[in-house]
C-alpha positions in Angstrom: 33.4 37.2 2.7 29.9 38.8 4.1 27.6 36.9 1.3 29.7 33.0 1.9 29.1 33.5 5.8 25.4 33.8 5.5 25.4 30.6 2.9 27.3 28.7 5.6 25.0 30.0 8.4 22.1 28.7 6.4 23.5 25.1 5.2 24.3 24.6 8.6 20.7 25.4 10.0 19.5 23.3 6.9 21.9 20.5 8.1 20.5 20.8 11.8 16.9 20.7 10.6 17.4 17.5 8.4 18.9 15.6 11.4 16.4 17.0 13.6 13.8 15.3 11.2 15.9 12.1 10.6 16.0 11.8 14.6 12.3 12.1 15.1 11.4 9.6 12.4 14.1 7.0 14.0 12.3 7.8 17.2 9.1 7.2 15.8 9.6 3.9 14.0 11.7 2.4 17.2 8.3 3.6 19.0 6.4 1.4 16.6 8.6 -1.5 16.5 8.2 -1.6 20.3 4.6 -1.5 20.5 4.6 -4.0 18.0 6.8 -6.3 19.7 4.7 -5.8 22.6 1.4 -6.4 21.1 3.2 -9.8 19.5 4.4 -10.9 22.9 0.6 -9.9 24.2 -0.7 -12.3 21.8 1.7 -15.3 22.0 0.3 -15.1 25.7 -3.5 -14.9 24.8 -3.7 -17.3 21.3 -2.6 -20.9 20.9 -0.2 -21.3 17.8 -2.9 -22.3 15.5 -5.0 -19.4 16.6 -1.9 -17.1 16.0 -1.5 -18.9 12.6 -5.3 -17.9 11.7 -4.7 -14.4 12.3 -1.5 -13.9 10.6 -3.4 -15.3 7.3 -6.1 -12.9 8.2 -3.7 -10.5 8.5 -2.8 -10.7 4.8 -5.9 -10.7 3.5 -7.9 -8.0 5.8 -5.4 -6.2 7.6 -7.5 -3.8 9.0 -10.0 -6.1 10.3 -7.1 -8.3 11.8 -5.4 -5.2 13.5 -9.1 -4.3 15.1 -9.2 -7.9 15.9 -5.9 -8.0 17.8 -6.4 -4.8 19.7 -9.9 -5.8 20.9 -8.3 -9.2 21.8 -5.8 -7.4 23.8 -7.9 -5.2 25.7 -10.5 -7.8 26.8 -7.8 -10.1 27.9 -6.4 -7.4 29.9 -9.8 -6.8 31.5 -10.0 -10.5 32.2 -13.1 -10.8 30.3 -11.4 -13.3 27.8 -10.7 -17.2 28.7 -7.1 -17.6 27.6 -5.5 -19.1 25.7 -7.9 -18.6 23.0 -7.7 -21.9 20.5 -7.9 -21.7 16.7 -12.0 -23.0 17.4 -12.6 -20.0 19.4 -11.0 -17.7 17.3 -13.1 -18.9 14.3 -16.4 -18.6 16.3 -15.1 -15.0 17.1 -14.4 -14.3 13.2 -18.0 -15.8 12.0 -19.7 -13.4 15.3 -18.1 -10.3 13.3 -18.9 -11.4 9.8 -22.0 -12.0 10.5 -22.3 -8.4 12.0 -20.8 -7.0 9.1 -23.4 -8.9 7.0 -26.3 -7.2 9.1 -25.2 -3.9 9.1 -24.6 -3.2 5.2 -26.8 -0.7 3.7 -27.9 -1.2 0.1 -28.7 2.3 -1.7 -31.0 2.4 -4.3 
């Protein structure tokens, strides 16, 4: 019986460890989903439907750029430094400015 008892304890420890890991992952996913929902709600206020549509399209092609742009738009709007709602043409102008800056910064290696 001595051997079986140690095995059962070890098995129970592994089960607990797996359960705790599962709970941690579940909490992280829930927190991510809540943060994403808050971000989407803010963007609904900040952007017109057409501008949101453009941002969604941008997200499909350039997800990192779109993510940075979303966070920056939210930050500026919360600071009161951005006229809201942002129209599609205003968003296009912002994207053009970003694209110009990215082209100017490129460094060529020889």
